[in-house]
Short mmCIF file of the C-alpha atoms (twelve columns), coordinates in Angstrom:
data_MODEL
# 
_entry.id   MODEL 
# 
loop_
_atom_site.group_PDB 
_atom_site.id 
_atom_site.type_symbol 
_atom_site.label_atom_id 
_atom_site.label_alt_id 
_atom_site.label_comp_id 
_atom_site.label_asym_id 
_atom_site.label_seq_id 
_atom_site.Cartn_x 
_atom_site.Cartn_y 
_atom_site.Cartn_z 
_atom_site.pdbx_PDB_model_num 
ATOM 1   C CA . MET A 1   121.976 119.740 -123.747 1 
ATOM 2   C CA . ASN A 2   122.991 121.091 -120.385 1 
ATOM 3   C CA . PRO A 3   121.215 120.711 -116.843 1 
ATOM 4   C CA . ALA A 4   119.687 123.961 -117.188 1 
ATOM 5   C CA . GLY A 5   118.372 123.078 -120.644 1 
ATOM 6   C CA . ASN A 6   116.935 119.870 -119.440 1 
ATOM 7   C CA . VAL A 7   115.217 121.400 -116.482 1 
ATOM 8   C CA . LEU A 8   113.369 123.919 -118.899 1 
ATOM 9   C CA . MET A 9   112.568 121.045 -121.328 1 
ATOM 10  C CA . LEU A 10  110.990 118.818 -118.776 1 
ATOM 11  C CA . VAL A 11  108.994 122.282 -117.524 1 
ATOM 12  C CA . LEU A 12  107.701 123.411 -121.307 1 
ATOM 13  C CA . ALA A 13  106.497 119.936 -121.534 1 
ATOM 14  C CA . CYS A 14  104.674 119.164 -118.663 1 
ATOM 15  C CA . ALA A 15  103.149 122.630 -119.097 1 
ATOM 16  C CA . LEU A 16  102.065 122.047 -122.760 1 
ATOM 17  C CA . ALA A 17  100.440 118.434 -121.382 1 
ATOM 18  C CA . GLY A 18  98.637  120.711 -118.684 1 
ATOM 19  C CA . CYS A 19  100.560 118.522 -115.631 1 
ATOM 20  C CA . ALA A 20  101.049 122.095 -113.948 1 
ATOM 21  C CA . GLY A 21  97.706  122.154 -111.192 1 
ATOM 22  C CA . GLU A 22  96.243  119.471 -112.486 1 
ATOM 23  C CA . ARG A 23  94.065  117.333 -109.902 1 
ATOM 24  C CA . THR A 24  94.306  120.052 -107.074 1 
ATOM 25  C CA . ARG A 25  90.295  120.709 -107.916 1 
ATOM 26  C CA . LYS A 26  88.473  117.607 -105.489 1 
ATOM 27  C CA . PRO A 27  86.308  115.565 -107.625 1 
ATOM 28  C CA . PHE A 28  82.315  116.143 -107.229 1 
ATOM 29  C CA . THR A 29  81.252  113.587 -104.660 1 
ATOM 30  C CA . ILE A 30  77.917  111.897 -104.282 1 
ATOM 31  C CA . SER A 31  76.858  109.910 -101.835 1 
ATOM 32  C CA . LEU A 32  74.574  106.760 -102.631 1 
ATOM 33  C CA . ARG A 33  72.989  103.951 -101.069 1 
ATOM 34  C CA . GLY A 34  69.877  101.440 -101.742 1 
ATOM 35  C CA . VAL A 35  67.120  101.173 -99.798  1 
ATOM 36  C CA . GLY A 36  64.917  98.215  -101.256 1 
ATOM 37  C CA . THR A 37  64.289  99.113  -104.677 1 
ATOM 38  C CA . ALA A 38  65.061  102.978 -103.740 1 
ATOM 39  C CA . CYS A 39  68.296  104.770 -104.803 1 
ATOM 40  C CA . ILE A 40  68.949  107.451 -102.418 1 
ATOM 41  C CA . THR A 41  71.447  110.418 -103.513 1 
ATOM 42  C CA . LYS A 42  73.102  112.824 -101.067 1 
ATOM 43  C CA . VAL A 43  75.516  115.657 -102.106 1 
ATOM 44  C CA . GLN A 44  76.923  117.358 -99.009  1 
ATOM 45  C CA . GLY A 45  75.098  115.258 -96.868  1 
ATOM 46  C CA . ARG A 46  71.794  116.578 -98.149  1 
ATOM 47  C CA . THR A 47  69.518  114.208 -100.043 1 
ATOM 48  C CA . VAL A 48  68.781  115.312 -103.466 1 
ATOM 49  C CA . THR A 49  66.322  113.986 -106.268 1 
ATOM 50  C CA . MET A 50  68.052  112.936 -109.351 1 
ATOM 51  C CA . ASP A 51  66.498  116.250 -111.237 1 
ATOM 52  C CA . GLU A 52  68.542  118.428 -108.533 1 
ATOM 53  C CA . LEU A 53  71.306  116.401 -108.667 1 
ATOM 54  C CA . LEU A 54  72.025  116.533 -112.198 1 
ATOM 55  C CA . ALA A 55  71.271  120.511 -111.921 1 
ATOM 56  C CA . MET A 56  74.264  120.712 -109.267 1 
ATOM 57  C CA . ALA A 57  76.187  117.955 -111.485 1 
ATOM 58  C CA . ALA A 58  76.218  119.903 -114.980 1 
ATOM 59  C CA . PRO A 59  78.052  123.185 -113.940 1 
ATOM 60  C CA . ALA A 60  80.337  121.161 -111.719 1 
ATOM 61  C CA . ALA A 61  81.592  118.808 -114.617 1 
ATOM 62  C CA . LYS A 62  82.718  121.846 -116.685 1 
ATOM 63  C CA . ILE A 63  84.772  122.641 -114.085 1 
ATOM 64  C CA . GLU A 64  86.218  119.604 -112.962 1 
ATOM 65  C CA . PRO A 65  85.592  116.120 -115.231 1 
ATOM 66  C CA . ARG A 66  85.896  113.976 -112.125 1 
ATOM 67  C CA . ALA A 67  82.838  112.597 -110.120 1 
ATOM 68  C CA . HIS A 68  83.497  110.015 -106.783 1 
ATOM 69  C CA . VAL A 69  80.398  108.136 -106.103 1 
ATOM 70  C CA . ARG A 70  80.746  106.701 -102.096 1 
ATOM 71  C CA . THR A 71  79.068  103.650 -101.979 1 
ATOM 72  C CA . ASP A 72  79.131  100.014 -100.855 1 
ATOM 73  C CA . ALA A 73  78.769  96.923  -102.383 1 
ATOM 74  C CA . SER A 74  75.189  96.713  -100.549 1 
ATOM 75  C CA . VAL A 75  74.092  98.854  -103.395 1 
ATOM 76  C CA . SER A 76  72.252  97.436  -106.109 1 
ATOM 77  C CA . TYR A 77  74.058  97.723  -109.215 1 
ATOM 78  C CA . ARG A 78  70.945  99.371  -111.187 1 
ATOM 79  C CA . CYS A 79  71.382  102.114 -108.681 1 
ATOM 80  C CA . ILE A 80  75.291  102.739 -109.293 1 
ATOM 81  C CA . ALA A 81  75.167  102.219 -113.357 1 
ATOM 82  C CA . GLY A 82  72.123  104.602 -114.005 1 
ATOM 83  C CA . LEU A 83  73.921  107.102 -111.534 1 
ATOM 84  C CA . ILE A 84  77.100  106.685 -113.452 1 
ATOM 85  C CA . TYR A 85  75.272  107.207 -116.834 1 
ATOM 86  C CA . ARG A 86  73.446  110.011 -115.768 1 
ATOM 87  C CA . LEU A 87  76.805  112.000 -114.484 1 
ATOM 88  C CA . GLN A 88  78.650  111.104 -117.780 1 
ATOM 89  C CA . HIS A 89  75.501  112.321 -119.480 1 
ATOM 90  C CA . VAL A 90  75.987  115.710 -117.983 1 
ATOM 91  C CA . GLY A 91  79.486  116.270 -119.146 1 
ATOM 92  C CA . PHE A 92  81.671  114.253 -116.270 1 
ATOM 93  C CA . GLU A 93  84.674  112.092 -118.189 1 
ATOM 94  C CA . TRP A 94  85.628  109.944 -115.098 1 
ATOM 95  C CA . VAL A 95  83.475  108.724 -112.372 1 
ATOM 96  C CA . ASP A 96  85.001  106.810 -109.424 1 
ATOM 97  C CA . VAL A 97  82.882  104.352 -107.440 1 
ATOM 98  C CA . GLY A 98  83.947  103.361 -103.543 1 
ATOM 99  C CA . PRO A 99  84.212  104.789 -100.473 1 
ATOM 100 C CA . LYS A 100 87.047  107.648 -100.132 1 
ATOM 101 C CA . PRO A 101 90.688  106.224 -99.792  1 
ATOM 102 C CA . GLY A 102 91.251  105.391 -96.079  1 
ATOM 103 C CA . GLN A 103 87.540  105.099 -95.165  1 
ATOM 104 C CA . VAL A 104 85.123  102.393 -94.313  1 
ATOM 105 C CA . PRO A 105 82.496  102.286 -96.589  1 
ATOM 106 C CA . ILE A 106 79.261  103.665 -95.907  1 
ATOM 107 C CA . GLY A 107 76.776  101.899 -94.161  1 
ATOM 108 C CA . LYS A 108 79.535  99.871  -92.314  1 
# 
C-alpha cells in the first residue's frame, strides 16, 4: 500500500476507535476532605451534600465518563470508597483519586 493509503487507513482506524477528540473534556472534579468522621465534598469550591453532588454528577457522567476525586492520605478509606461507589452508581466509568498532577495534595 502506498504512503497515502497508510495514512488514510490510520485515520479511518482512529475514527472508528473513537480516537479523534478523545479526552478533550475535563473530568468531573470533586474535592474530598475528612474531618473526624465527617466526609466533606466540594464541587467548584462549594461545599455540597451528597444529594446535591449526585444531582450534579449524574448529568455530568453522561457527557464525560471520568471523574477525579482530589484528596490526600489523611481522608479515611470509608469516605473515599463511599464516594467512588456513588460516582460509579450514577454512571461514571472511571474514577481517579489523588491530587491533580503537579499539585501538592490538599491539606498540605
